[in-house]
BAFI-3210 file (N, C-alpha, C; in Angstrom, 3 decimals, decimal comma, padded with zeros to 6 digits):
// residues 161
n [1|2|3|4|5|6|7|8|9|10|11|12|13|14|15|16|17|18|19|20|21|22|23|24|25|26|27|28|29|30|31|32|33|34|35|36|37|38|39|40|41|42|43|44|45|46|47|48|49|50|51|52|53|54|55|56|57|58|59|60|61|62|63|64|65|66|67|68|69|70|71|72|73|74|75|76|77|78|79|80|81|82|83|84|85|86|87|88|89|90|91|92|93|94|95|96|97|98|99|100|101|102|103|104|105|106|107|108|109|110|111|112|113|114|115|116|117|118|119|120|121|122|123|124|125|126|127|128|129|130|131|132|133|134|135|136|137|138|139|140|141|142|143|144|145|146|147|148|149|150|151|152|153|154|155|156|157|158|159|160|161]
n.u [-018,793|-017,449|-016,526|-015,627|-014,568|-012,719|-010,801|-009,515|-008,666|-006,710|-004,880|-005,092|-005,089|-007,376|-007,118|-007,363|-009,869|-009,437|-007,083|-006,916|-004,510|-003,490|-005,738|-007,127|-010,191|-012,980|-015,868|-017,694|-019,118|-017,484|-018,398|-021,486|-024,748|-027,423|-030,394|-029,911|-027,230|-023,978|-021,860|-018,611|-016,387|-013,373|-010,522|-007,264|-004,060|-003,434|-001,771|-001,607|-002,642|-004,338|-003,284|-001,926|-000,292|003,271|004,103|004,727|004,301|004,961|004,008|006,179|008,174|009,169|007,983|007,899|006,348|005,618|005,603|003,388|001,392|001,358|000,504|-002,049|-003,310|-003,216|-004,856|-007,141|-007,525|-008,135|-010,453|-012,109|-012,120|-013,597|-016,054|-016,819|-017,113|-019,215|-021,305|-021,262|-020,669|-018,696|-019,813|-022,270|-021,929|-022,907|-022,087|-019,256|-019,409|-018,399|-015,279|-013,103|-009,965|-007,338|-004,182|-001,470|000,681|003,897|005,108|004,301|004,015|002,359|001,357|-000,846|-002,776|-001,557|-000,929|-003,353|-004,207|-003,380|-005,384|-007,633|-006,782|-006,618|-009,416|-010,728|-009,461|-010,491|-013,250|-014,004|-014,401|-017,270|-018,515|-016,521|-015,617|-015,455|-016,215|-013,942|-011,848|-008,574|-006,798|-004,411|-003,377|-002,279|-001,801|-002,573|-004,384|-002,513|-000,071|-000,207|000,148|-001,894|-005,367|-008,781|-012,072|-015,260|-018,160|-020,674|-022,922|-025,278|-026,722|-029,748|-029,835]
n.v [023,867|021,094|018,136|015,739|016,833|018,546|016,964|015,912|018,440|018,896|017,014|014,539|010,957|008,417|005,494|002,106|-000,291|-001,562|-004,054|-006,662|-008,193|-011,793|-014,246|-012,530|-011,592|-009,352|-008,694|-006,530|-003,551|-001,142|001,334|002,575|003,241|005,193|006,629|010,080|009,917|008,798|006,469|005,867|003,191|002,558|003,410|002,818|004,074|003,690|002,117|003,039|000,728|-000,446|-001,848|-002,034|000,751|001,185|002,862|002,385|001,762|003,526|006,913|009,221|007,531|005,406|006,578|009,816|013,046|014,274|012,163|010,861|012,695|012,689|009,899|010,155|011,699|010,015|008,115|009,580|009,742|006,996|006,796|008,562|007,158|004,804|006,114|007,156|004,785|003,593|005,631|006,527|009,138|011,687|014,132|014,036|014,277|016,393|017,552|017,234|015,794|014,489|013,423|010,946|010,479|008,318|007,591|005,847|005,816|006,448|005,982|008,816|010,547|013,355|015,044|014,848|016,329|017,586|015,467|014,365|016,567|016,083|014,747|016,400|018,829|017,685|017,204|019,668|020,925|019,505|019,605|022,189|024,885|025,256|022,718|020,897|021,444|020,114|018,263|017,164|014,484|013,694|011,147|009,413|006,218|002,928|000,784|-000,030|-001,598|-003,815|-002,394|000,183|003,725|005,475|005,507|006,355|007,202|008,166|010,362|011,441|013,820|013,234|013,910|013,032|010,543]
n.w [022,149|020,749|021,651|020,257|017,769|019,017|020,047|017,914|016,857|018,883|018,330|019,583|020,583|020,919|023,045|022,175|023,417|026,757|027,262|029,102|031,387|030,746|032,075|033,684|034,860|034,841|036,278|035,455|034,141|032,128|031,498|032,699|031,843|033,053|032,910|032,733|033,314|033,066|034,459|035,305|035,679|037,474|035,783|034,293|033,100|029,688|026,895|023,336|021,979|023,913|025,858|029,316|030,501|030,663|032,798|035,961|039,424|042,627|043,137|044,076|044,662|042,726|040,646|039,260|040,048|037,606|035,923|037,089|036,450|033,774|033,612|034,763|032,624|030,548|031,530|031,598|028,791|028,339|029,681|028,128|025,783|026,549|027,199|024,732|023,089|024,397|024,417|021,704|020,890|022,044|022,199|023,430|026,080|028,610|030,851|033,118|036,188|038,634|039,813|040,724|041,878|042,316|043,712|043,754|046,174|047,677|051,057|052,936|050,937|049,774|047,699|046,100|044,500|042,167|040,685|039,815|038,348|035,782|034,627|034,987|033,596|030,967|030,579|030,714|028,669|026,588|026,781|027,542|029,934|030,817|030,449|031,115|033,825|037,071|040,125|042,480|043,866|045,110|046,210|048,079|047,948|049,241|047,470|044,179|041,469|039,355|039,752|038,925|038,844|038,939|039,329|038,010|038,536|037,342|036,952|034,622|033,141|030,711|027,403|025,659|022,984]
ca.u [-017,610|-017,609|-015,389|-015,136|-013,788|-011,676|-009,767|-008,879|-007,813|-005,571|-004,141|-005,063|-005,603|-007,955|-006,554|-008,373|-010,429|-008,533|-006,628|-006,377|-003,488|-004,028|-006,430|-007,905|-011,657|-013,507|-017,215|-018,396|-019,094|-016,475|-019,355|-022,868|-025,600|-028,733|-031,111|-029,038|-025,973|-022,973|-021,083|-017,419|-015,637|-011,986|-009,669|-005,788|-003,404|-003,284|-001,114|-002,595|-003,213|-005,281|-002,516|-001,798|000,926|004,504|004,385|004,357|005,028|004,348|004,348|007,003|009,307|009,560|007,344|007,808|004,991|005,407|005,145|001,964|000,659|001,170|-000,518|-003,490|-003,736|-003,426|-006,037|-008,263|-007,856|-008,719|-011,917|-012,790|-012,376|-014,674|-017,250|-017,114|-017,664|-020,649|-022,173|-021,158|-019,998|-018,424|-020,553|-023,496|-021,648|-023,396|-021,425|-018,555|-019,851|-017,560|-014,102|-012,376|-008,648|-006,639|-002,878|-000,456|001,624|004,936|004,730|004,611|003,807|000,993|001,144|-001,635|-003,582|-000,944|-000,929|-004,623|-004,316|-003,235|-006,613|-008,561|-006,419|-007,124|-010,907|-011,072|-008,876|-011,382|-014,657|-014,067|-014,592|-018,555|-018,793|-015,433|-015,529|-016,046|-015,833|-012,807|-011,036|-007,275|-006,379|-003,288|-003,617|-001,211|-001,676|-003,596|-004,294|-001,428|000,925|-000,365|000,346|-003,164|-006,648|-009,616|-013,418|-015,988|-019,695|-020,964|-024,244|-025,392|-028,032|-030,341|-029,192]
ca.v [023,007|019,806|017,318|014,828|017,695|018,996|015,904|015,879|019,614|018,742|015,846|013,347|009,758|007,645|004,137|000,926|-000,659|-002,084|-005,418|-007,204|-009,399|-013,098|-014,894|-011,617|-011,338|-008,398|-008,831|-005,246|-002,732|-000,024|002,498|002,028|004,520|005,177|008,004|011,130|009,889|007,713|006,170|005,383|002,470|002,934|003,235|002,994|004,517|002,732|002,388|003,160|-000,569|-000,811|-002,609|-001,208|001,432|000,849|003,657|001,612|001,997|004,358|008,329|009,738|006,502|004,896|007,473|011,285|013,810|014,683|010,861|010,576|013,539|011,797|008,589|010,504|012,186|008,771|007,523|010,428|009,312|005,763|007,014|009,149|006,085|004,001|006,897|007,233|003,404|003,473|006,806|006,916|010,396|012,499|015,395|013,662|014,708|017,690|017,914|016,337|016,016|013,992|012,582|010,341|010,084|007,509|007,563|004,784|006,657|006,100|006,456|010,257|011,524|014,024|016,077|014,214|017,136|017,948|014,303|014,218|017,603|015,621|014,216|017,668|019,616|017,182|017,188|021,031|021,236|018,899|020,039|023,583|025,255|025,096|021,316|020,058|021,680|018,959|018,061|016,104|014,097|013,106|010,523|008,550|004,808|002,079|-000,185|-000,021|-002,733|-003,856|-001,707|001,425|004,808|006,229|004,974|007,359|006,813|009,469|010,544|012,598|013,968|013,108|014,229|011,892|010,369]
ca.w [022,131|020,158|021,988|019,197|017,000|019,686|020,197|016,413|016,840|019,838|017,860|020,639|019,986|022,129|022,839|022,064|024,730|027,625|027,108|030,480|031,342|030,692|033,231|034,578|034,434|035,707|035,933|035,638|032,847|032,217|031,710|032,942|031,597|033,774|032,812|032,068|033,903|032,781|035,595|034,797|036,358|037,539|034,632|034,498|031,856|028,624|025,605|022,188|021,683|024,796|026,987|030,346|030,423|031,313|033,951|037,051|040,787|043,546|042,957|045,176|044,820|041,365|039,662|039,781|040,076|036,198|035,329|037,623|035,837|032,476|033,778|034,836|031,455|029,751|032,091|031,076|027,274|028,387|029,976|026,899|024,825|026,886|026,985|023,171|022,748|025,024|024,009|020,347|020,508|023,339|022,162|024,309|027,505|028,874|032,139|033,975|037,501|039,861|039,519|041,983|041,553|043,223|043,436|044,288|046,731|048,459|052,366|053,195|049,700|050,026|046,729|045,240|043,514|041,045|039,904|039,145|037,410|034,356|034,190|034,886|032,419|029,797|030,385|030,516|027,305|025,423|026,876|027,845|031,343|031,252|030,465|031,768|035,229|037,748|041,435|042,295|044,887|044,588|047,342|048,014|048,520|049,493|046,447|042,965|040,564|038,223|040,246|038,279|039,585|038,997|038,717|038,115|038,128|037,087|036,660|033,727|032,744|029,205|026,672|024,899|021,665]
c.u [-018,247|-016,491|-014,818|-014,243|-012,499|-010,485|-008,925|-007,856|-006,521|-004,625|-003,884|-005,513|-006,137|-007,352|-007,674|-008,758|-009,349|-008,268|-006,113|-005,417|-004,211|-004,681|-006,995|-009,206|-012,288|-014,962|-017,987|-018,253|-018,174|-017,354|-020,932|-023,768|-026,941|-029,332|-030,169|-027,709|-025,125|-021,991|-019,811|-016,686|-014,099|-011,278|-008,046|-005,260|-003,190|-002,365|-002,038|-003,268|-004,066|-004,569|-002,126|-000,419|001,920|004,816|003,866|005,142|004,222|004,896|005,125|008,011|009,788|009,074|007,370|006,271|004,606|004,921|003,703|000,990|000,363|000,261|-001,810|-004,074|-004,072|-004,667|-007,344|-008,499|-008,515|-010,238|-012,709|-013,055|-013,562|-016,126|-017,684|-017,625|-018,948|-021,675|-022,370|-020,571|-019,830|-019,154|-021,931|-023,116|-021,935|-022,667|-020,482|-019,067|-018,911|-016,458|-013,418|-011,029|-007,955|-005,247|-002,132|000,670|002,768|004,691|005,199|004,376|002,460|000,747|000,345|-002,549|-002,866|-000,876|-002,147|-004,955|-004,181|-004,525|-007,533|-008,135|-006,926|-008,602|-011,413|-010,660|-010,011|-012,757|-015,018|-014,484|-016,105|-018,773|-017,877|-015,173|-016,222|-015,512|-014,797|-012,176|-009,578|-006,753|-005,351|-003,643|-002,300|-000,731|-002,760|-003,369|-003,176|-000,200|001,010|-000,272|-000,946|-004,326|-007,814|-011,023|-014,161|-017,533|-019,858|-022,372|-024,461|-026,749|-028,567|-029,673|-029,894]
c.v [021,704|018,979|016,385|015,663|018,234|018,180|015,817|017,238|019,548|017,752|014,705|012,148|008,862|006,175|003,203|000,603|-001,432|-003,630|-005,903|-008,194|-010,708|-013,517|-013,858|-011,351|-010,402|-008,316|-007,651|-004,570|-001,487|001,379|001,999|003,416|004,257|006,495|008,898|011,060|008,562|007,587|005,352|004,588|003,014|002,596|003,480|003,604|003,373|003,202|002,543|001,809|-001,051|-001,650|-001,620|-000,599|001,040|001,734|002,906|002,067|003,121|005,821|008,604|008,750|006,299|005,988|008,838|011,834|014,032|013,281|010,530|011,373|012,942|010,673|009,085|011,046|010,970|007,983|008,225|009,934|007,968|005,958|007,573|008,083|005,158|004,703|006,826|005,787|003,369|004,437|007,114|008,074|010,951|013,693|015,172|014,126|016,114|018,396|017,000|016,720|015,652|013,164|012,214|009,851|009,431|007,379|006,665|005,526|005,919|006,642|007,996|011,225|012,124|015,089|015,304|014,987|017,376|016,722|014,198|015,468|017,176|015,321|015,584|018,601|019,165|017,391|018,652|021,463|020,690|019,405|021,478|023,700|024,831|023,509|020,337|020,332|020,626|018,990|017,035|015,703|013,489|012,452|009,546|007,202|003,970|001,308|000,191|-001,135|-002,625|-002,939|-000,258|002,706|005,514|005,344|006,150|006,833|008,339|009,289|011,754|012,536|013,820|013,437|013,048|011,699|011,230]
c.w [021,784|020,563|020,922|018,284|017,662|019,942|018,950|016,428|017,756|019,448|018,870|020,033|021,194|021,970|022,576|023,284|025,440|027,181|028,464|030,360|031,376|032,075|034,145|033,935|035,327|035,312|036,128|034,243|033,163|032,240|031,793|032,761|032,304|033,581|031,972|032,735|033,199|033,873|034,988|035,747|036,602|036,386|034,938|033,054|030,899|027,637|024,418|021,874|022,818|025,981|028,019|030,215|031,173|032,523|035,153|038,309|041,473|043,148|044,349|045,508|043,379|040,317|040,203|039,565|038,420|035,497|035,768|036,840|034,399|032,596|034,008|033,578|030,575|030,224|031,635|029,596|027,261|028,696|028,901|025,883|025,204|026,837|025,591|022,837|023,216|024,467|022,482|020,041|021,957|023,356|023,040|025,656|027,706|030,054|032,724|035,406|038,669|039,299|040,687|041,542|042,717|042,826|044,296|044,872|047,591|049,923|052,510|052,133|049,921|048,784|045,690|044,106|042,302|040,078|039,113|038,177|035,971|033,799|033,939|033,780|031,161|029,535|030,082|029,030|026,258|025,518|027,123|029,306|031,672|031,503|031,419|033,280|036,038|039,330|041,519|043,709|044,310|045,983|047,093|048,656|048,538|048,207|045,262|042,200|039,524|038,532|039,458|039,198|039,904|038,547|039,037|037,756|037,964|036,926|035,772|033,598|031,160|028,699|026,037|023,580|020,728]
res [m|f|p|d|k|r|i|e|e|l|k|l|a|l|p|e|p|i|k|l|p|p|n|v|k|l|p|f|s|w|v|r|v|r|g|d|r|a|y|v|s|g|h|v|a|l|n|p|d|g|s|i|s|e|i|k|g|k|v|g|a|e|v|s|i|e|q|g|y|q|a|a|r|l|t|g|l|a|i|l|s|s|l|k|c|e|l|g|s|l|d|r|i|s|a|w|l|r|v|f|g|m|i|n|v|a|p|g|f|v|q|t|p|p|v|i|n|g|f|s|d|l|i|i|d|v|f|g|e|d|i|g|d|h|c|r|s|a|v|g|l|a|e|l|p|f|n|t|p|v|e|i|e|a|e|v|e|i|s|p|k]
***
């Protein structure tokens, strides 16, 4: 499986790097490589130009499960974009290890796994079962940055350049 080629086959487009709202400064790396691991900071859904997606609000209130699924998928594309920028090629990813999905939920909303499936389905489509399979959490939170419905962080194993 060659993820860079697979993205083309699936006709997916990776967004530009995140464009934060004015006056927002975040003092950390989006991807940090140490040894054979790449640690991915929490990402949100982006538009193709890198601006934060218009999908806003709490899943189970302003945002449907289907919209949450789409937000998780867009978040996955944002993560792939950051990884490609840092690694040079997604083909260097030898295994997806851990994914932590956070969902901005309305009180009482408990259907968090189907939302984060938007991310998991994308990763398995791009990387295949062997590399794309990952451990995962899908937790509901009271709030997320910028009122986004989904934030996801991850850890991947990488091969040398």
